[in-house]
C-alpha positions as CSV (number, residue, x, y, z in Angstrom):
1,M,0.0,0.0,0.0
2,R,1.4,3.4,-0.9
3,K,1.9,5.9,1.8
4,P,-0.1,9.1,1.8
5,K,1.5,11.9,-0.2
6,I,2.1,15.0,2.0
7,F,4.8,17.0,0.3
8,N,3.7,18.4,-3.0
9,H,0.1,17.4,-2.2
10,P,-2.2,19.1,-4.7
11,E,-4.9,19.8,-2.1
12,R,-2.9,20.8,1.0
13,F,-1.5,24.2,1.9
14,I,-0.4,26.1,4.9
15,E,-2.8,28.4,6.7
16,G,-1.6,31.9,6.2
17,W,-1.7,35.1,4.1
18,Y,-2.2,34.7,0.3
19,W,-2.4,37.2,-2.4
20,V,-5.8,37.9,-4.0
21,M,-5.4,40.6,-6.6
22,P,-3.6,43.9,-7.1
23,S,-5.3,46.7,-5.2
24,Q,-5.7,48.8,-8.3
25,N,-8.0,46.2,-9.8
26,L,-10.7,46.9,-7.3
27,R,-12.3,50.3,-7.3
28,I,-14.6,51.8,-4.6
29,G,-18.1,50.4,-4.9
30,E,-16.9,47.4,-7.0
31,V,-17.5,43.7,-6.2
32,K,-15.7,40.8,-8.0
33,P,-15.7,37.0,-7.9
34,V,-12.4,35.3,-7.0
35,T,-11.4,31.7,-6.4
36,I,-8.7,31.3,-3.8
37,L,-7.2,27.9,-2.9
38,G,-10.2,26.2,-4.4
39,R,-12.9,28.3,-2.6
40,N,-15.3,30.6,-4.4
41,L,-15.3,34.1,-2.8
42,V,-16.2,37.7,-3.6
43,V,-14.1,40.7,-2.8
44,Y,-15.5,44.3,-2.7
45,R,-14.4,47.8,-1.7
46,G,-16.7,49.9,0.4
47,Q,-17.0,53.7,0.3
48,D,-14.5,53.9,3.2
49,K,-12.0,52.4,0.7
50,R,-11.6,49.2,2.8
51,V,-11.7,45.8,1.3
52,A,-14.0,42.9,2.5
53,I,-13.9,39.3,1.4
54,C,-16.7,36.8,2.0
55,D,-18.0,33.5,0.7
56,A,-19.4,33.8,-2.8
57,Y,-22.9,32.5,-2.1
58,C,-25.8,34.2,-0.2
59,P,-26.8,32.1,2.8
60,H,-30.4,32.6,2.0
61,M,-30.8,30.8,-1.4
62,G,-27.3,30.6,-2.7
63,A,-27.3,33.4,-5.2
64,H,-23.8,34.5,-6.3
65,L,-23.0,37.7,-4.4
66,A,-20.7,39.0,-7.2
67,E,-24.0,39.7,-9.1
68,G,-25.1,42.1,-6.2
69,K,-24.0,45.6,-5.5
70,V,-22.1,47.6,-2.9
71,E,-24.1,50.1,-0.9
72,G,-21.8,52.2,1.4
73,N,-19.7,49.6,3.1
74,E,-22.3,46.8,2.7
75,L,-23.1,44.2,0.1
76,R,-26.6,43.6,-1.2
77,C,-27.6,40.3,-2.9
78,F,-29.3,40.8,-6.2
79,F,-31.9,38.0,-5.8
80,H,-34.0,39.0,-2.7
81,H,-32.0,42.1,-1.7
82,W,-30.7,40.8,1.6
83,K,-27.9,43.0,2.7
84,F,-24.7,42.1,4.7
85,N,-22.1,44.3,6.4
86,E,-18.4,43.9,6.2
87,Q,-18.5,41.5,9.1
88,G,-21.0,39.3,7.2
89,I,-23.9,40.2,9.5
90,C,-27.3,40.4,7.8
91,V,-28.5,44.0,8.4
92,E,-31.5,44.2,6.2
93,I,-34.2,41.9,4.7
94,P,-36.7,44.1,2.7
95,C,-39.8,42.0,3.4
96,L,-39.1,41.9,7.2
97,D,-39.2,44.6,9.9
98,E,-36.0,43.2,11.4
99,P,-33.3,41.1,9.8
100,L,-32.8,37.4,10.8
101,P,-29.8,36.4,12.8
102,I,-27.9,35.1,9.8
103,K,-24.2,35.6,9.1
104,L,-22.3,35.3,5.9
105,K,-18.8,33.8,6.2
106,T,-16.1,36.5,5.9
107,W,-12.3,36.3,5.8
108,P,-9.6,38.4,7.3
109,T,-8.1,40.8,4.7
110,D,-5.2,43.2,4.5
111,E,-3.6,45.5,1.8
112,E,0.1,46.0,1.4
113,Y,2.7,46.2,-1.4
114,G,-0.1,47.3,-3.8
115,M,-1.8,43.9,-3.2
116,I,-5.0,42.6,-1.5
117,W,-4.3,39.6,0.8
118,I,-6.5,37.0,2.5
119,W,-5.8,35.0,5.7
120,T,-7.0,31.4,5.1
121,G,-8.1,30.7,8.7
122,E,-10.4,32.2,11.3
123,T,-8.1,34.7,12.9
124,P,-4.7,35.9,11.6
125,Q,-1.9,34.5,13.7
126,H,0.8,36.9,12.5
127,R,1.2,40.0,10.3
128,L,1.8,40.1,6.6
129,P,5.2,39.0,5.3
130,Y,7.7,41.9,5.2
131,I,11.2,42.6,4.1
132,P,13.5,42.5,7.1
133,D,16.0,45.0,5.7
134,L,13.2,47.6,5.0
135,A,11.1,47.0,8.1
136,E,11.7,50.5,9.4
137,Y,11.6,52.3,6.0
138,E,9.1,53.6,3.5
139,F,9.6,52.3,0.0
140,D,8.0,52.1,-3.4
141,V,6.8,48.9,-5.1
142,A,6.2,47.7,-8.6
143,F,4.8,44.5,-10.0
144,G,7.1,42.2,-11.8
145,F,6.2,39.1,-13.8
146,H,3.1,36.9,-13.2
147,F,3.6,33.1,-13.7
148,V,2.0,29.7,-13.4
149,K,4.1,26.6,-12.7
150,N,3.2,23.0,-12.9
151,C,4.1,22.2,-9.3
152,H,3.2,22.9,-5.7
153,P,4.2,26.3,-4.2
154,N,6.5,24.5,-1.8
155,V,8.5,23.2,-4.7
156,V,8.7,26.7,-6.2
157,M,10.0,28.2,-3.0
158,M,12.7,25.5,-2.5
159,N,14.1,26.2,-6.0
160,A,15.8,29.4,-4.8
161,I,18.0,27.6,-2.2
162,D,18.6,24.5,-4.4
163,A,22.3,25.4,-5.0
164,Q,23.0,22.3,-7.0
165,H,20.4,22.9,-9.6
166,F,22.1,26.3,-10.5
167,N,24.9,24.2,-12.0
168,T,23.1,21.1,-13.3
169,V,20.0,22.9,-14.8
170,H,21.2,26.4,-15.5
171,Q,24.9,25.6,-15.9
172,L,26.0,28.8,-14.1
173,G,29.1,27.3,-12.5
174,L,28.5,28.8,-9.1
175,D,29.8,27.7,-5.7
176,I,27.0,28.7,-3.3
177,V,26.9,27.9,0.4
178,F,24.0,29.1,2.5
179,E,23.9,30.1,6.1
180,K,20.6,29.7,7.9
181,Q,19.2,32.2,10.4
182,E,15.8,31.9,12.2
183,Y,14.6,35.4,11.9
184,H,11.7,34.6,14.2
185,H,9.3,31.6,14.6
186,N,7.6,32.3,11.3
187,A,10.5,33.3,9.1
188,I,13.8,31.8,8.0
189,I,16.6,33.6,6.1
190,F,19.1,31.7,3.9
191,T,22.1,33.9,3.0
192,N,24.9,33.0,0.6
193,I,28.3,33.3,2.3
194,T,30.4,32.8,-0.8
195,D,31.1,35.3,-3.7
196,P,29.2,34.2,-6.8
197,R,30.4,36.9,-9.1
198,R,33.2,35.0,-10.9
199,D,33.8,36.5,-14.4
200,F,30.3,37.4,-15.6
201,N,30.2,40.7,-17.5
202,F,27.6,42.2,-15.0
203,T,29.8,41.3,-12.0
204,K,32.9,42.9,-13.6
205,I,31.0,46.2,-13.6
206,I,30.0,45.7,-10.0
207,R,33.6,45.1,-8.9
208,A,34.4,48.7,-10.0
209,F,32.1,50.0,-7.3
210,S,32.2,47.4,-4.6
211,K,34.9,45.0,-3.4
212,H,32.4,43.0,-1.3
213,P,30.5,39.9,-2.3
214,I,27.1,40.3,-4.0
215,T,24.2,39.7,-1.6
216,Y,22.0,36.7,-2.3
217,S,19.6,35.9,0.4
218,I,16.1,34.4,0.7
219,C,13.6,35.1,3.5
220,Y,10.9,32.5,3.7
221,W,7.6,33.5,5.4
222,Y,5.2,30.9,6.7
223,G,5.9,28.5,3.8
224,S,3.8,30.6,1.4
225,T,5.9,33.7,0.5
226,S,9.5,34.2,-0.2
227,I,11.7,37.4,-0.6
228,V,14.9,37.3,-2.6
229,T,17.5,40.0,-2.1
230,L,20.1,40.5,-4.8
231,G,22.9,43.1,-5.3
232,P,26.1,44.6,-3.8
233,D,26.2,46.1,-0.4
234,F,25.3,49.6,-1.7
235,L,22.3,48.6,-3.8
236,G,19.9,45.8,-3.1
237,L,16.9,44.6,-5.1
238,H,14.2,42.9,-3.1
239,I,11.8,40.6,-5.0
240,M,8.8,39.2,-3.2
241,F,7.4,35.9,-4.7
242,A,3.7,35.8,-3.6
243,L,2.4,32.3,-4.3
244,R,-0.9,30.5,-4.1
245,L,-2.1,27.0,-5.0
246,L,-4.2,26.3,-8.0
247,A,-6.2,23.3,-9.1
248,E,-4.2,20.1,-9.8
249,G,-1.3,21.2,-7.6
250,K,-0.1,24.1,-9.8
251,T,1.3,27.4,-8.5
252,E,0.2,30.9,-9.5
253,G,2.7,33.5,-8.5
254,Q,3.1,37.3,-8.7
255,T,6.4,39.0,-8.2
256,I,6.6,42.3,-6.4
257,L,9.7,44.5,-6.7
């Protein structure tokens, strides 16, 4: 009998923060359908500019709430016009003097790095992933490439510290040794302690400005997000890889610079 498959399991993921959509894709008063980790949801932005995320189907008769409309900071179902606030509490039923004690399932949300995020459990156990080097600074962000990979997010994340594959797959001829640091109980940093510059044209230019090794480190958050830092000591590029699981065990990712 085969043992249960845990690693790379197409239906298993870690409870935590996952990206939903870029903030710019959701205007005030707009509601949209989304599917996150196999669950159908709706996301809307109220007049106070805050985002709310809830289950997609009305608890009354199952109408899809993305067909409804935003009124103030509340969402009204198009079918029988039941209305729910951002906590999912039913606040109005047109044919009744008082609403029934019915609650729509809502999900914790946050916005950072130009992105809307969702916590996949009842109550967030920690803050959004952040860049340790920039924790005390303000900074600008820009979106990089969007991608889909035919493997689990855990496999995608491991790729960045798989030193051997840089030589066997990419034939870069690098000698990389990582030093591990437990940043805190939800984050681990792997830092390259060797100088990978060798004789590449780009690194020859870098040598003219810096005699120190090029930084290459990866900060893993909660098993769902990773941040790669590249560059010499005077100029670092931070790339966040926000990942989520798709059907059939695939990964959808968005890079944030």
